[in-house]
N, C-alpha and C positions, 0 to 999 in steps of 0.2 A: 739738219738739212741734208737732203740726198741729192747728189749731182749725178746726172745720167747723161752719158755721151751716146747720141744716136748717130751712128756712122753714115747711114744713107743720106740723112739730111745735113750731115756735117755740122751739128750743133750740140751744145751742152745745155741741158735743161736742169734747173734747180727747183726741187720741191721742198716745201717747208716741213714735211713729215720727218719724224725720227725713224719710222719703220713703216714699210708697206709691203704687201704681198705682190709678187711679180705680176700675177693676173690683173690686179687692180692698177698697178703701175702702167701696164700696157694699155688698159682701157682709158686711163687718164690721158695718156699720150696720143690716143686715137689710133693705136696700132693693133693689128690682128695677131693673136697668139700663134696662129698657124703659119705666120709669115716672119716670125722673129726668133732669134736665139739671143738669150740674155746671159751675160757673164757677170758674176760677182767675184771680184778679186781674182780674175783670170780663170774661174771655174764655171762651167755651164750649170745653170740652175733651172729648175722646173717652174711651172706657173704657180705652184703651191708654196714655193720657198719665199722667204722674206729677204728684203734688202734693208740695210740700216744706214743711218747717218755714219759717214766715215768709210763706207764700202766704196770700192771703185766699181761702178756699174756701167757696162757697155751693152748697147742693143745693136745687134746686126739684123738687118732685114734681108730675108732671102725670098726670092721669087723664082719660079721656073716657068718656062714657056716653050712653045714649039715653033 
């Protein structure tokens, strides 16, 4: 199981997967890659990296405006 903390929504989501690619994780959560920064165990990861069961995964959503 992968636990994902989504900070903007202030919630923790649990996925039954043992491993998932970050790009697929964001799609499953309904988040845009261009608006998110994902940390795995405190380190920024790319959309092609994988997260695994037991990893600490945090998703920051970032938006800019004028």
